[in-house]
PAZAPA-4460 file (N, C-alpha, C; in steps of 0.05 Angstrom, whole numbers, plus 32768, in hexadecimal, padded with zeros to 4 digits):
% residues 263
    n_x    n_y    n_z   ca_x   ca_y   ca_z    c_x    c_y    c_z   seq   type   mol
   85C6   8C47   898D   85C7   8C64   898D   85DA   8C6E   8977     1      X     A
   85D8   8C87   8970   85E9   8C93   895C   8604   8C99   8968     2      X     A
   8619   8C8C   895E   8634   8C8F   8969   863E   8CAC   8966     3      X     A
   8637   8CB8   894F   8640   8CD4   894B   8633   8CE6   8960     4      X     A
   8619   8CE1   8966   860B   8CF2   8979   8617   8CEF   8995     5      X     A
   8621   8CD8   899B   862D   8CD3   89B6   8647   8CE2   89B9     6      X     A
   8655   8CE6   89A4   866F   8CF3   89A5   866C   8D11   89A9     7      X     A
   8677   8D1C   89BE   8674   8D39   89C1   8683   8D49   89AC     8      X     A
   8679   8D60   89A6   8687   8D72   8993   869E   8D7F   89A3     9      X     A
   86B6   8D7C   8998   86CD   8D88   89A5   86D8   8D9E   8993    10      X     A
   86EE   8DA9   899B   86FB   8DBE   898B   8718   8DB9   8988    11      X     A
   8724   8DC4   8973   8741   8DC3   896E   8749   8DDF   8965    12      X     A
   8760   8DE8   896D   876B   8E01   8964   8780   8DFC   894E    13      X     A
   877C   8E07   8937   878E   8E04   8920   8797   8E20   8918    14      X     A
   87B1   8E25   891B   87BC   8E40   8914   87AD   8E56   8921    15      X     A
   87A6   8E52   893A   8799   8E67   894A   877B   8E69   8947    16      X     A
   876F   8E58   8935   8752   8E58   8931   8745   8E3F   893D    17      X     A
   8730   8E43   894C   8723   8E2D   8959   870C   8E23   8947    18      X     A
   870C   8E09   8942   86F6   8DFD   8933   86EA   8DE6   8943    19      X     A
   86D0   8DE2   8940   86C3   8DCC   894D   86C4   8DB3   893B    20      X     A
   86C4   8D9C   8947   86C4   8D83   8938   86B8   8D6D   8947    21      X     A
   86AD   8D5A   8939   86A4   8D41   8944   86BA   8D2D   8940    22      X     A
   86C3   8D1F   8954   86D7   8D0A   8952   86CE   8CF2   8962    23      X     A
   86CC   8CDB   8954   86C3   8CC2   8961   86CD   8CAB   8951    24      X     A
   86CD   8C93   895E   86D7   8C7B   8951   86F5   8C78   8954    25      X     A
   86FF   8C62   894B   871C   8C5C   894D   8725   8C4F   8933    26      X     A
   873F   8C51   892F   874B   8C44   8917   8755   8C59   8903    27      X     A
   8754   8C51   88EA   875E   8C63   88D5   874E   8C7D   88D5    28      X     A
   875B   8C93   88CF   874C   8CAD   88CF   873A   8CB0   88B7    29      X     A
   8722   8CBA   88BC   870F   8CC1   88A7   8707   8CDE   88AB    30      X     A
   8710   8CEF   8899   870A   8D0C   889B   86F2   8D11   888A    31      X     A
   86DC   8D1B   8897   86C3   8D21   8889   86C0   8D3F   8887    32      X     A
   86BC   8D49   886E   86B9   8D65   8869   869D   8D6A   885F    33      X     A
   868E   8D7A   886E   8672   8D7D   886B   866B   8D90   8853    34      X     A
   8652   8D8F   884A   8649   8DA1   8834   8642   8DBD   883E    35      X     A
   8638   8DCE   882C   8634   8DEA   8833   861C   8DED   8847    36      X     A
   860C   8DD8   884A   85F5   8DDA   885D   85FE   8DD5   887A    37      X     A
   8618   8DCF   887E   8622   8DCC   8899   8625   8DB0   88A2    38      X     A
   862E   8DAC   88BA   8633   8D92   88C6   861E   8D8C   88DB    39      X     A
   8612   8D74   88D9   8600   8D6A   88ED   860F   8D54   88FD    40      X     A
   8618   8D5A   8915   8627   8D47   8924   8619   8D2C   8929    41      X     A
   85FE   8D2C   8928   85EF   8D14   892D   85E8   8D05   8913    42      X     A
   85F3   8D0D   88FD   85EC   8D00   88E3   85F3   8CE2   88E4    43      X     A
   85E0   8CD1   88DC   85E5   8CB4   88DD   85FE   8CAC   88CC    44      X     A
   8603   8CBA   88B6   861A   8CB3   88A6   8634   8CB5   88B5    45      X     A
   8636   8CC9   88C7   864E   8CCC   88D7   8652   8CB4   88EA    46      X     A
   863C   8CAC   88F6   863E   8C95   8909   8647   8C7C   88FA    47      X     A
   863D   8C78   88E1   8644   8C61   88D2   8661   8C61   88C9    48      X     A
   866B   8C79   88C2   8687   8C7B   88BC   8699   8C76   88D4    49      X     A
   8690   8C7F   88EB   869F   8C7D   8904   86A1   8C60   890D    50      X     A
   8690   8C4E   8903   8692   8C32   890A   86AB   8C25   88FD    51      X     A
   86B6   8C33   88E9   86CD   8C27   88DA   86E6   8C37   88DC    52      X     A
   86E7   8C4A   88EE   8700   8C5A   88F0   86FD   8C71   8903    53      X     A
   8711   8C81   8904   8711   8C99   8915   8706   8CB0   8904    54      X     A
   86ED   8CB7   8909   86E0   8CCB   88FA   86E7   8CE7   8905    55      X     A
   86EF   8CF9   88F3   86F3   8D15   88FA   86E2   8D25   88E7    56      X     A
   86CE   8D33   88F2   86BC   8D43   88E2   86BB   8D60   88ED    57      X     A
   86CB   8D71   88E2   86CB   8D8D   88EB   86B5   8D9E   88DF    58      X     A
   86AD   8DB3   88EC   869E   8DC9   88DF   86B3   8DDC   88D3    59      X     A
   86AF   8DE1   88B9   86C2   8DF2   88AC   86C4   8E0E   88BA    60      X     A
   86DB   8E1B   88B8   86DC   8E36   88C3   86C5   8E48   88B9    61      X     A
   86B7   8E54   88CC   86A0   8E65   88C6   8686   8E56   88C8    62      X     A
   8686   8E3C   88C8   866E   8E2C   88CA   866A   8E23   88E7    63      X     A
   8651   8E1B   88EE   864C   8E11   8909   8656   8E25   891E    64      X     A
   8667   8E1C   8930   8673   8E2D   8945   8690   8E32   893F    65      X     A
   8699   8E2B   8928   86B6   8E2E   8922   86BD   8E4B   891B    66      X     A
   86D4   8E53   8925   86DD   8E6E   891F   86E6   8E70   8902    67      X     A
   86E5   8E87   88F6   86F0   8E8C   88DC   8703   8EA4   88DD    68      X     A
   871D   8E9F   88DB   872F   8EB5   88DA   872B   8EC6   88C1    69      X     A
   8732   8EDF   88C2   872E   8EF1   88AB   873C   8EE8   8892    70      X     A
   8752   8ED9   8895   8761   8ED0   887E   8756   8EB9   886F    71      X     A
   8740   8EAC   8879   8734   8E96   886B   871A   8EA0   885E    72      X     A
   871C   8EA3   8843   8705   8EAD   8834   86FE   8E9D   881C    73      X     A
   870E   8E89   8815   8709   8E79   87FD   870C   8E5B   8803    74      X     A
   8703   8E4A   87F1   8707   8E2E   87F4   8724   8E27   87F3    75      X     A
   8734   8E35   87E4   8751   8E31   87E3   875D   8E35   87FF    76      X     A
   8753   8E4A   880D   875D   8E4F   8828   8755   8E37   883B    77      X     A
   873C   8E2D   8837   8733   8E17   8847   8745   8DFE   8843    78      X     A
   874D   8DFA   882A   875E   8DE3   8824   8778   8DE4   8834    79      X     A
   8784   8DFC   8835   879D   8DFF   8844   8797   8DFB   8862    80      X     A
   8780   8E05   886B   8779   8E02   8887   8777   8DE4   888E    81      X     A
   876B   8DD4   887C   8768   8DB8   8882   8783   8DA9   8880    82      X     A
   8794   8DB2   886F   87AF   8DA6   886F   87BC   8DAA   888B    83      X     A
   87B9   8DC2   8896   87C4   8DC7   88B1   87B5   8DB6   88C6    84      X     A
   879B   8DB3   88C3   878C   8DA3   88D7   8795   8D86   88D6    85      X     A
   879A   8D7B   88BE   87A3   8D60   88BC   87BF   8D5D   88C8    86      X     A
   87CF   8D71   88C5   87E9   8D70   88D2   87E6   8D71   88F1    87      X     A
   87D4   8D83   88FA   87D1   8D86   8917   87C7   8D6C   8924    88      X     A
   87B6   8D5D   8915   87AB   8D44   8920   87BD   8D2C   8918    89      X     A
   87D1   8D31   8908   87E4   8D1C   88FF   87D4   8D05   88F1    90      X     A
   87C2   8D0D   88DF   87B3   8CF9   88D1   87C5   8CEB   88BC    91      X     A
   87C3   8CD1   88BA   87D3   8CC2   88A7   87C2   8CAE   8897    92      X     A
   87C6   8CAD   887D   87B6   8C9B   886C   8798   8C9F   8870    93      X     A
   8790   8CB8   8871   8774   8CBE   8877   8762   8CB9   885F    94      X     A
   874A   8CB0   8865   8734   8CB0   8851   8727   8CCB   8854    95      X     A
   8727   8CDA   883F   871B   8CF5   883F   8701   8CF4   882F    96      X     A
   86EB   8CFC   883C   86D1   8CFB   8830   86C5   8D17   8831    97      X     A
   86BC   8D21   881A   86B0   8D3B   8819   8696   8D3A   880A    98      X     A
   8682   8D4A   8812   8668   8D4C   8804   8664   8D68   87FA    99      X     A
   865F   8D6B   87E1   8659   8D85   87D4   8670   8D99   87D9   100      X     A
   866B   8DAE   87E9   8681   8DC1   87F0   8698   8DB2   87FD   101      X     A
   8691   8D9F   880E   86A6   8D8F   881B   86B7   8D7F   8807   102      X     A
   86AA   8D76   87F2   86B9   8D67   87DD   86CB   8D7B   87CD   103      X     A
   86C2   8D93   87C9   86D2   8DA7   87BC   86EB   8DAD   87CD   104      X     A
   86E7   8DB0   87E7   86FD   8DB5   87F9   8711   8D9D   87F9   105      X     A
   8706   8D84   87FA   8716   8D6C   87F9   8727   8D6B   87E0   106      X     A
   871B   8D71   87C9   872A   8D71   87B0   8740   8D87   87B0   107      X     A
   873A   8D9E   87BB   874E   8DB3   87BD   8765   8DAC   87CF   108      X     A
   875F   8D9E   87E5   8774   8D94   87F6   8786   8D80   87E7   109      X     A
   8779   8D6D   87DA   8788   8D57   87CD   8799   8D62   87B6   110      X     A
   878F   8D77   87A9   879F   8D83   8793   87B9   8D8F   879D   111      X     A
   87B9   8D97   87B6   87D1   8DA3   87C3   87E3   8D8D   87CE   112      X     A
   87D7   8D7A   87DD   87E8   8D65   87E9   87D6   8D4E   87F1   113      X     A
   87DF   8D36   87EA   87D1   8D1D   87F2   87E2   8D0E   8807   114      X     A
   87F5   8D1B   8812   8809   8D0D   8824   87FB   8CFF   883B   115      X     A
   87E5   8D0A   8845   87D8   8CFE   885C   87BE   8CEF   8855   116      X     A
   87BA   8CEB   883B   87A2   8CDE   8831   87A8   8CC3   8825   117      X     A
   8794   8CB1   8827   8795   8C97   881A   8782   8C96   8802   118      X     A
   8769   8C9F   8807   8755   8C9F   87F3   8742   8CB7   87F7   119      X     A
   8733   8CBD   87E1   8723   8CD5   87E1   8707   8CCD   87D7   120      X     A
   86F2   8CD6   87E6   86D7   8CD2   87DD   86CA   8CED   87DA   121      X     A
   86C0   8CF3   87C2   86B4   8D0D   87BC   8697   8D08   87B5   122      X     A
   8685   8D10   87C6   8668   8D0C   87C2   865C   8D25   87B7   123      X     A
   8650   8D23   879F   8644   8D39   8791   8655   8D52   8793   124      X     A
   866E   8D50   8789   8680   8D67   878C   8678   8D7E   877A   125      X     A
   867F   8D96   8784   867F   8DAE   8774   869B   8DB9   8774   126      X     A
   86A0   8DD0   8767   86BA   8DDC   8769   86C9   8DE1   874F   127      X     A
   86BF   8DD6   8739   86CB   8DDA   871F   86B7   8DE5   870B   128      X     A
   86C0   8DF1   86F5   86AF   8DFA   86E0   86B0   8DE5   86CA   129      X     A
   8699   8DDC   86C2   8697   8DC7   86AD   868D   8DD3   8693   130      X     A
   8677   8DE3   8694   866C   8DEF   867C   867A   8E08   8674   131      X     A
   8670   8E15   865F   867D   8E2E   8655   8673   8E45   8667   132      X     A
   867D   8E5D   8661   8677   8E73   8673   865A   8E7B   8673   133      X     A
   864B   8E73   865F   862E   8E7A   865D   861D   8E64   866A   134      X     A
   8629   8E4E   8673   861A   8E37   867D   861D   8E35   869B   135      X     A
   8607   8E35   86AA   8608   8E31   86C7   8609   8E14   86CD   136      X     A
   8620   8E0B   86D9   8623   8DEF   86E1   8612   8DE8   86F9   137      X     A
   860F   8DFB   870B   8603   8DF5   8726   85ED   8E0B   872A   138      X     A
   85D5   8E02   8731   85C0   8E15   8736   85C7   8E28   874D   139      X     A
   85BC   8E40   874B   85C3   8E55   875F   85B3   8E50   8778   140      X     A
   85C0   8E44   878C   85B2   8E3D   87A5   85AA   8E56   87B5   141      X     A
   85B9   8E6C   87B1   85B3   8E84   87C1   859C   8E94   87B6   142      X     A
   8592   8E8C   879E   857B   8E9A   8793   8562   8E8A   8797   143      X     A
   8563   8E74   87A5   854C   8E62   87A9   853F   8E66   87C4   144      X     A
   8525   8E64   87C4   8517   8E61   87DE   851D   8E44   87E8   145      X     A
   8519   8E40   8802   8520   8E26   880D   8512   8E0F   8801   146      X     A
   84F8   8E12   87FA   84E9   8DFC   87EF   84F5   8DF4   87D4   147      X     A
   84FC   8E07   87C3   8508   8E00   87A9   8523   8DF2   87AD   148      X     A
   8533   8DFC   87C0   854D   8DF0   87C6   854A   8DD3   87CE   149      X     A
   8538   8DCE   87E0   8533   8DB2   87EA   852A   8DA1   87D3   150      X     A
   8519   8DAB   87C2   850F   8D9B   87AB   8526   8D94   8798   151      X     A
   8538   8DA6   8794   854E   8DA1   8781   8565   8D91   878E   152      X     A
   8569   8D94   87A8   8580   8D88   87B5   857C   8D6C   87BF   153      X     A
   8563   8D64   87C4   855D   8D4A   87D0   854B   8D39   87BF   154      X     A
   854F   8D1F   87C0   853C   8D0D   87B3   8521   8D0F   87C1   155      X     A
   8522   8D11   87DB   850A   8D16   87EB   850D   8D30   87FA   156      X     A
   8500   8D45   87F2   8504   8D5F   87FE   8500   8D5F   881D   157      X     A
   84F0   8D4D   8827   84EB   8D4C   8844   8505   8D45   8853   158      X     A
   8518   8D38   8846   8531   8D30   8853   8542   8D48   885C   159      X     A
   853E   8D5F   884F   854E   8D76   8856   853F   8D8C   8864   160      X     A
   8525   8D88   8868   8514   8D9D   8874   851B   8DA1   8891   161      X     A
   851C   8DBB   8899   8521   8DC2   88B5   850B   8DD4   88BF   162      X     A
   8503   8DD0   88D8   84EF   8DE1   88E4   84FD   8DF6   88F5   163      X     A
   8501   8E0D   88EA   8510   8E22   88F8   8502   8E2C   8911   164      X     A
   84E8   8E2A   8912   84D9   8E32   892A   84DE   8E20   8942   165      X     A
   84E6   8E07   893C   84EB   8DF4   8951   8509   8DF4   8959   166      X     A
   8519   8E02   894B   8536   8E02   8951   853D   8E15   8967   167      X     A
   8552   8E0F   8976   855B   8E21   898B   8569   8E3A   897E   168      X     A
   856D   8E4E   898E   857A   8E66   8984   8596   8E5F   8979   169      X     A
   85A4   8E4D   8987   85BF   8E46   897E   85BE   8E37   8964   170      X     A
   85AA   8E26   8960   85A7   8E17   8947   85A1   8E2A   8930   171      X     A
   8591   8E3E   8935   858B   8E51   8920   85A3   8E62   8919   172      X     A
   85B3   8E69   892E   85CB   8E78   8929   85DF   8E68   8919   173      X     A
   85E2   8E4E   891F   85F3   8E3D   890F   85EA   8E3B   88F2   174      X     A
   85D0   8E38   88EE   85C6   8E37   88D2   85CC   8E51   88C3   175      X     A
   85CA   8E68   88D1   85D0   8E81   88C4   85EE   8E84   88BE   176      X     A
   85FF   8E7B   88D1   861C   8E7B   88CC   8624   8E69   88B5   177      X     A
   8617   8E52   88B3   861D   8E3F   889E   8617   8E4C   8883   178      X     A
   8600   8E59   8881   85F8   8E65   8867   860B   8E7D   8860   179      X     A
   8612   8E8C   8874   8624   8EA3   8870   8640   8E99   8866   180      X     A
   864A   8E84   8874   8664   8E7A   886C   8663   8E6D   8850   181      X     A
   864E   8E5F   884A   864B   8E53   8830   864B   8E68   881A   182      X     A
   863E   8E7E   881F   863E   8E93   880B   865A   8E9F   8808   183      X     A
   8668   8EA3   881E   8683   8EAE   881D   8695   8E9D   880B   184      X     A
   8694   8E83   880F   86A7   8E71   8802   869F   8E6A   87E5   185      X     A
   8685   8E6B   87DF   867C   8E60   87C5   866F   8E74   87B2   186      X     A
   866C   8E8D   87BA   865C   8E9F   87A9   866C   8EAA   8791   187      X     A
   8684   8EB2   8795   8692   8EC0   8780   86AF   8EB6   877D   188      X     A
   86B5   8EA7   8767   86A2   8E9E   8752   8690   8E88   875D   189      X     A
   8679   8E86   8751   8664   8E75   875D   866C   8E57   875C   190      X     A
   866E   8E4B   8773   8671   8E2E   8776   8689   8E22   8767   191      X     A
   869D   8E31   8761   86B5   8E25   8755   86CD   8E36   8758   192      X     A
   86E4   8E29   8756   86FE   8E36   8754   8708   8E33   8738   193      X     A
   870B   8E49   8729   8713   8E46   870C   872D   8E37   8708   194      X     A
   873E   8E34   871D   8757   8E27   871A   8756   8E09   8722   195      X     A
   8741   8E01   8730   8742   8DE6   873C   8741   8DD0   8727   196      X     A
   8731   8DD3   8712   872F   8DBD   86FE   874A   8DB7   86F2   197      X     A
   875B   8DCB   86ED   8775   8DC7   86E2   8789   8DBB   86F6   198      X     A
   8781   8DB9   8710   8793   8DAE   8724   878B   8D92   872D   199      X     A
   8774   8D88   8724   876A   8D6E   872C   877D   8D57   8724   200      X     A
   878D   8D5C   870F   87A0   8D47   8706   87B5   8D41   871C   201      X     A
   87B7   8D53   872F   87CB   8D4F   8744   87C1   8D3B   875A   202      X     A
   87A8   8D34   8759   879D   8D22   876D   87A4   8D05   8766   203      X     A
   87BB   8CFC   876E   87C5   8CE2   8765   87BF   8CCC   877A   204      X     A
   87A6   8CCA   8781   879D   8CB4   8792   8781   8CAC   8789   205      X     A
   8778   8C94   8790   875D   8C8B   8788   8748   8C9D   8793   206      X     A
   8735   8CA5   8782   8720   8CB7   878A   8705   8CAC   877F   207      X     A
   86F1   8CAD   8790   86D6   8CA4   8789   86C4   8CBD   8788   208      X     A
   86B7   8CC1   8772   86A2   8CD5   8770   8687   8CC7   8773   209      X     A
   867B   8CCB   878A   8662   8CBE   8792   864C   8CD3   878C   210      X     A
   8639   8CCB   877B   8626   8CDF   8771   8609   8CD8   8778   211      X     A
   85FC   8CE8   8789   85E0   8CE5   878E   85D1   8CEB   8775   212      X     A
   85C4   8CD6   876A   85BA   8CD7   874F   85A2   8CEA   874B   213      X     A
   8594   8CF1   8761   857D   8D02   8760   8584   8D20   8763   214      X     A
   859E   8D26   8762   85A7   8D42   8765   859C   8D53   874D   215      X     A
   858E   8D68   8754   8584   8D7A   873F   8590   8D96   8742   216      X     A
   85A3   8D99   8755   85B2   8DB2   8756   85C9   8DB1   8742   217      X     A
   85D5   8D99   873F   85EB   8D94   872D   85E5   8D7A   871E   218      X     A
   85E9   8D78   8704   85E2   8D60   86F6   85F9   8D4C   86F6   219      X     A
   85F2   8D33   86EF   8605   8D1D   86F0   861C   8D22   86DC   220      X     A
   8617   8D2F   86C6   862D   8D34   86B3   8643   8D44   86C0   221      X     A
   863C   8D56   86D2   8650   8D66   86E0   8661   8D54   86F2   222      X     A
   8654   8D42   8700   8662   8D2F   8711   8675   8D1D   8702   223      X     A
   866C   8D14   86EB   867D   8D03   86DA   8694   8D13   86CE   224      X     A
   8690   8D2C   86C8   86A6   8D3D   86BE   86BB   8D41   86D4   225      X     A
   86B1   8D45   86ED   86C3   8D48   8704   86D4   8D2F   8707   226      X     A
   86C7   8D18   8705   86D5   8CFE   8708   86E9   8CFA   86F2   227      X     A
   86E2   8D02   86DA   86F4   8CFE   86C3   870D   8D0F   86C5   228      X     A
   870C   8D24   86D5   8724   8D35   86D8   8737   8D2A   86ED   229      X     A
   872F   8D15   86FB   8740   8D09   8710   8751   8CF3   8703   230      X     A
   876A   8CF0   8709   877B   8CDC   86FD   8772   8CBF   8704   231      X     A
   8767   8CBB   871C   875F   8CA0   8724   8743   8CA2   8731   232      X     A
   8730   8CAB   8721   8715   8CAF   872B   8702   8C9A   8723   233      X     A
   86EF   8C93   8735   86D9   8C81   872F   86BF   8C8E   8735   234      X     A
   86AB   8C8A   8725   8691   8C97   8728   867C   8C82   8730   235      X     A
   866D   8C88   8745   8657   8C76   874D   863E   8C86   8753   236      X     A
   8628   8C82   8745   860F   8C8F   874C   8603   8C81   8764   237      X     A
   85F4   8C90   8773   85E7   8C86   878B   85C9   8C8D   878A   238      X     A
   85B8   8C78   8786   859C   8C7D   8783   858F   8C86   879D   239      X     A
   8579   8C94   879B   856A   8C9C   87B2   8576   8CB3   87C2   240      X     A
   8588   8CC2   87B5   8595   8CD8   87C3   8599   8CEF   87AF   241      X     A
   8599   8D07   87BA   859F   8D1F   87A9   85BA   8D29   87AF   242      X     A
   85BC   8D44   87B4   85D6   8D51   87B6   85E5   8D4A   87D0   243      X     A
   85D6   8D40   87E4   85E2   8D39   87FE   85DD   8D1C   8804   244      X     A
   85EB   8D09   87F7   85E5   8CED   87FA   85EB   8CE3   8817   245      X     A
   85FC   8CF0   8826   8601   8CE7   8841   85E9   8CEB   8853   246      X     A
   85D6   8CFD   884B   85BE   8D02   885A   85A8   8CEE   8852   247      X     A
   85A4   8CEB   8837   858D   8CDB   882E   8593   8CBD   882D   248      X     A
   85AC   8CB5   8829   85B3   8C99   8827   85CC   8C94   8838   249      X     A
   85CA   8C99   8853   85E2   8C97   8864   85EF   8C7C   8864   250      X     A
   85DF   8C67   8864   85EA   8C4C   8865   85F9   8C45   884B   251      X     A
   85ED   8C4B   8834   85FA   8C46   881B   8612   8C58   8817   252      X     A
   860F   8C71   8820   8625   8C84   881D   863D   8C7A   882C   253      X     A
   863A   8C73   8846   8650   8C69   8856   865B   8C4F   884B   254      X     A
   864A   8C3D   8843   8653   8C23   8839   8663   8C26   881F   255      X     A
   865A   8C38   880D   8669   8C3C   87F4   8684   8C48   87FA   256      X     A
   8685   8C5C   880C   869E   8C6A   8812   86B2   8C56   881F   257      X     A
   86A8   8C46   8832   86BA   8C34   8840   86C3   8C1D   882E   258      X     A
   86B1   8C14   881D   86B9   8BFE   880A   86CF   8C08   87F7   259      X     A
   86CC   8C21   87EE   86E1   8C2D   87DD   86FC   8C2F   87ED   260      X     A
   86FA   8C37   8806   8712   8C3A   8816   8720   8C20   881A   261      X     A
   8710   8C0A   881B   871C   8BF0   8820   8723   8BE0   8807   262      X     A
   871C   8BEB   87F0   8721   8BDD   87D7   873F   8BD9   87D2   263      X     A
***
């Protein structure tokens, strides 16, 4: 059975705000930060990570059933929130793994403090500006119909398809909250923090940029530029996956992340 699915979703209050999280497994802490499409507690990648440590996978404030206080409106705010969450859980030498928006948040956290981190895995990260002001680094996901988004984001578009008619009212509400929160955090400026690239030199711990090679929302040159801005970054392409490699290649995703953590 899926270990992540067996673990009930619990909540934690951080600075007066309640967020939901999946927590399962034992051992070293593994903090998983989900992408803008939200957190699936039953995702096989989470179960695989939980086999090698204490997995903590929160829904970001405003996503899922997590509360969003009025003062959290940017990814920079989320980074400070997660510093407080790591303090509240007393995480030490954590492996921090982020995907897409989650990778942006992870990098923003590490640029502020790596005191509770051991290693960093950034899968198809966004969050910096690579091209000039006239060049769009990342396709506009909010201007796409779902079919086009799936075609650009996944190696196999069927991997991301959802049947909204078969979903419960709560599941539809969560999907709407996820999209609303994603727009709040990533729309202006679109998918980046103008200051983050200049702060990546502060991330003085080993970092792996894991790149789903079939990503057509963001090209590989962007991922390599992100990696090059890290003092101790390594770049690894992952075949058979697009922008969300933890969904399309969960076994390889978890294996690569854990191998890097153990190196």
